[in-house]
C-alpha positions in Angstrom: -25.7 82.8 67.7 -25.1 83.6 63.9 -22.9 83.6 61.5 -23.5 87.3 61.0 -22.7 88.0 65.0 -20.1 86.3 65.0 -18.6 88.1 61.5 -19.3 91.6 63.0 -18.0 90.6 66.3 -14.6 89.8 65.3 -15.0 92.7 62.5 -15.3 94.9 65.7 -12.4 93.6 67.5 -10.2 93.6 64.6 -10.9 97.3 63.7 -11.0 97.6 68.0 -7.4 96.5 67.4 -5.6 97.9 64.2 -6.9 101.8 66.5 -4.9 100.6 69.3 -1.8 99.4 66.5 -2.2 102.6 64.8 -2.1 104.9 68.4 1.0 103.3 69.5 2.4 103.9 66.0 1.8 107.2 66.6 2.2 108.0 70.6 6.1 106.1 69.3 6.3 108.7 66.6 5.5 111.7 68.8 7.7 110.8 71.1 10.8 110.3 68.8 9.9 113.2 67.5 9.8 115.0 70.9 13.0 113.7 71.9 14.8 114.8 68.5 13.9 118.2 68.9 14.4 118.4 72.8 18.5 117.4 72.4 18.8 119.8 69.5 17.5 122.6 71.2 19.4 121.6 74.1 23.0 121.6 71.7 22.4 124.1 70.3 21.6 126.4 73.2 25.1 124.2 75.2 27.9 123.9 72.0 30.1 121.5 72.4 33.5 122.6 73.9 36.6 120.8 72.7 36.9 118.7 70.1 36.3 115.7 68.0 39.5 114.0 66.9 39.0 110.8 64.5 41.0 108.2 65.7 41.1 105.6 63.1 37.1 105.7 61.6 35.6 107.2 64.4 35.6 109.6 66.3 36.2 110.6 70.3 35.4 113.6 71.6 38.0 116.0 74.1 38.0 119.4 76.1 40.8 120.5 77.0 41.7 123.9 79.0 45.2 125.6 80.5 48.5 125.4 80.0 52.0 122.9 81.4 52.5 120.3 82.1 52.2 117.4 83.4 48.4 117.2 81.7 45.9 116.5 83.7 43.2 113.5 81.8 40.0 113.5 83.6 38.4 109.6 83.3 34.7 109.3 84.1 33.2 105.9 85.4 30.4 104.1 84.0 27.6 106.2 82.5 29.3 109.7 82.6 30.9 112.1 79.8 32.7 114.7 80.3 30.5 116.6 82.6 30.8 114.8 85.5 33.9 116.9 86.2 32.9 120.4 85.7 33.6 120.9 89.3 36.8 120.2 89.1 38.4 120.8 85.7 38.6 124.7 85.1 40.7 124.6 89.1 43.3 122.1 87.4 43.5 124.2 84.9 44.6 127.0 86.8 47.8 124.9 87.3 48.6 122.9 84.3 46.6 121.5 81.3 44.0 119.5 81.9 41.8 117.5 79.6 37.7 116.0 79.8 37.2 113.3 77.1 33.5 111.5 76.3 34.8 107.5 75.5 33.5 106.2 72.3 29.6 105.9 72.5 29.2 108.7 75.0 27.8 112.2 74.6 29.0 113.9 71.3 32.0 110.8 70.9 30.9 107.9 67.9 30.2 105.3 68.7 33.3 103.0 68.7 33.2 98.8 67.2 35.4 97.9 69.0 34.7 95.6 72.8 34.0 98.4 75.8 36.4 96.8 78.4 39.2 98.7 80.0 41.7 97.9 78.2 39.7 99.0 74.4 39.1 102.3 76.7 42.3 103.1 77.9 43.8 102.0 74.0 41.7 104.3 72.3 42.2 106.9 75.2 45.8 106.8 74.3 45.5 107.4 70.7 42.6 110.1 71.5 45.7 112.0 73.2 48.0 111.0 70.4 46.1 113.0 68.2 44.7 115.3 70.0 48.6 116.3 70.8 48.1 116.4 74.1 51.9 115.6 74.8 52.5 113.3 78.1 53.6 113.0 81.0 50.0 112.5 82.2 47.9 112.6 85.8 45.6 110.5 85.2 42.3 110.2 87.3 40.1 108.2 86.9 36.5 107.5 89.4 34.3 104.4 89.6 35.3 102.3 86.8 37.5 104.6 84.9 39.7 104.1 87.9 39.9 100.4 86.2 41.0 101.9 82.8 43.8 104.5 84.0 45.4 101.4 86.1 45.4 99.7 82.5 46.9 102.6 81.0 49.9 102.9 83.7 50.2 99.1 83.0 49.7 99.3 78.7 52.2 103.0 78.8 54.1 103.1 81.3 56.3 106.0 79.8 53.6 108.0 79.4 52.9 108.0 82.7 53.5 111.0 85.5 51.3 110.0 88.5 47.3 108.4 89.1 44.2 110.1 91.1 41.5 107.1 91.8 38.4 108.6 92.8 36.2 106.1 95.1 38.1 103.7 91.9 36.3 100.5 91.0 38.8 97.3 92.2 39.2 94.3 89.5 37.4 91.6 93.2 34.7 93.6 94.2 32.0 91.8 92.3 34.0 88.7 94.9 33.9 90.3 97.8 30.7 92.2 98.3 28.4 90.0 100.0 26.3 87.6 98.0 23.0 89.0 97.8 24.8 92.3 95.9 24.7 90.2 92.7 20.8 90.3 92.8 20.9 93.9 92.8 23.8 94.0 89.9 20.7 91.7 88.3 18.0 94.8 88.6 20.6 97.7 87.7 20.9 95.6 84.5 17.4 95.3 84.0 16.8 98.9 84.9 19.6 99.9 82.2 18.4 97.9 79.7 15.4 99.6 80.2 16.4 102.9 80.5 17.8 102.3 77.5 14.8 100.8 75.1 13.0 104.2 76.5 15.0 106.6 76.2 14.2 106.5 72.6 11.1 107.7 72.9 11.5 110.9 74.6 10.0 109.3 78.0 13.0 109.5 80.6 13.7 112.9 79.3 9.4 113.9 79.7 9.9 112.2 83.7 12.6 113.9 84.5 14.8 111.6 84.4 18.1 113.7 82.3 18.0 115.9 84.7 17.5 120.1 85.2 21.7 120.2 84.3 21.4 122.1 80.5 25.5 120.9 80.1 25.4 117.7 81.6 21.3 117.1 79.5 23.2 118.0 75.9 25.5 115.3 76.8 23.9 112.5 78.5 20.3 112.4 77.5 19.7 110.7 74.4 20.0 106.6 73.4 23.3 106.1 72.4 24.9 107.2 76.0 22.5 105.3 77.7 23.5 102.0 75.0 27.4 102.8 76.1 26.4 102.3 79.5 24.2 99.4 79.2 27.6 97.7 76.8 29.7 98.9 79.5 27.6 97.4 82.3 28.3 94.6 80.8 31.6 94.1 80.1 32.2 94.9 83.3 33.4 91.2 84.6 35.6 91.4 81.7 36.6 94.8 83.0 37.4 93.9 86.0 39.6 90.9 85.2 41.4 92.3 82.9 42.8 95.3 85.6 43.4 92.4 88.0 46.3 91.8 85.4 47.7 95.5 85.7 50.1 95.0 89.1 52.4 97.4 91.3 52.4 100.8 90.1 55.9 101.3 91.5 56.9 104.2 92.8 54.3 106.3 90.7 52.3 109.2 92.7 49.2 108.0 93.4 46.1 109.2 95.6 43.2 107.2 96.5 39.9 109.1 96.8 37.4 107.3 99.1 33.8 108.2 99.8 32.9 108.7 104.1 31.8 104.7 105.1 28.9 107.0 106.6 27.5 108.2 103.8 26.0 105.0 102.2 24.5 105.1 98.5 20.6 105.4 99.0 19.6 102.8 97.0 21.4 100.1 98.9 19.4 97.4 101.4 20.3 98.7 105.6 21.3 94.5 105.8 24.1 95.6 103.0 25.1 98.9 104.1 27.6 97.6 106.4 29.5 94.1 104.8 29.5 96.5 101.7 31.6 99.5 103.6 33.2 97.1 105.6 34.5 95.7 102.4 34.6 98.7 99.9 37.0 101.0 103.0 39.0 97.9 102.9 39.6 97.4 99.2 39.8 101.5 98.9 42.4 100.6 101.1 44.3 97.7 98.9 44.8 100.5 95.7 46.5 103.3 98.3 49.5 100.3 98.4 49.8 100.2 94.7 52.6 102.4 95.0 55.2 103.2 97.4 53.7 106.8 97.0 50.2 106.1 97.4 48.3 107.8 99.8 44.5 107.6 100.8 42.0 110.3 101.7 38.6 109.8 103.3 36.0 112.2 101.9 33.9 113.2 104.4 30.6 113.9 103.6 30.6 112.9 100.1 29.2 109.5 98.4 30.5 108.0 95.5 30.6 111.3 93.5 33.1 112.7 95.3 34.0 115.1 92.2 30.2 116.9 92.8 30.3 116.2 96.7 33.8 117.5 98.1 34.8 119.0 95.0 38.2 120.4 96.7 39.3 116.6 97.8 39.4 115.9 93.9 41.3 119.3 93.5 43.6 118.8 96.8 44.9 115.5 95.4 45.4 116.0 91.9 47.4 119.7 92.8 50.0 117.9 95.4 50.2 115.0 92.7 51.1 117.5 90.1 54.2 118.7 92.4 54.9 115.7 93.4 55.3 115.2 89.3 56.5 118.3 88.8 59.5 117.2 91.2 60.2 113.9 89.7 59.9 115.3 86.2 62.5 118.6 86.2 61.5 119.1 82.5 57.6 119.6 83.3 56.5 122.6 83.4 53.5 124.9 85.2 51.9 127.4 83.2 53.4 130.2 82.0 
């Protein structure tokens, strides 16, 4: 083979690699532009409700509606912002003041320089409510991992509390008490979240329809910083669980524990894990109901993990019941005028 042929072949290969690299750059740039333009379009179509409140160098988004006391504060689970309470907030606002918010890093809220653990979330929420002039006492409603957050809030700021509603709440010992095979699934879900975070800036999840059709939720959630926050919270979950394990008893605080229907398992669970996981989950939900002498548990029939979406009536009734209990215990609390 002649030297000139080898040189020609090397030049051809170099040009091919450059062409592939150039195409990748162009596709990446197109994806970045598509994601930016689509996000801006969604947010123009559905402007942010509520306020951005500075809590010390960074701002958090909070949306409060209704009037009255105690105020109900809605705390979302891992990966979710304020929009997950769309079916709940309007009904609660009829009976008292109610606020939903985006944790730092999600939706309309700024990134936080602090660690992404439940103790920090409780501290940031306390600062947010104080700066937003939302006066205590509060009834905190925590879904999934948000249940850890509100328990730590109750420990850190007990005089703020009027009641708690746990909506299929995480349990501090769930990773220890679930079937060991679930740990492998946890690793898979972590890798999936890492991949989703990596491709979000290029608009791929949006293009594939992963962002859904709900315009309000898409405007709030379908962005890189929300996925980055979800990844950070997922990695920090063991630390959050350990922190929540120190929260202790709730004494006689009004408490409602709402649990998903064991006959409706999560669709992505392997069949052999459904029964042992359900058994462990129901036992842990029962334990949560015993955190207070005023605790009561309700199984939301027909509902999966997102009870506030599948059975909003169950959540609304539980909040209403805890509001009524709190007003009996706190005569200074006032209903809507």
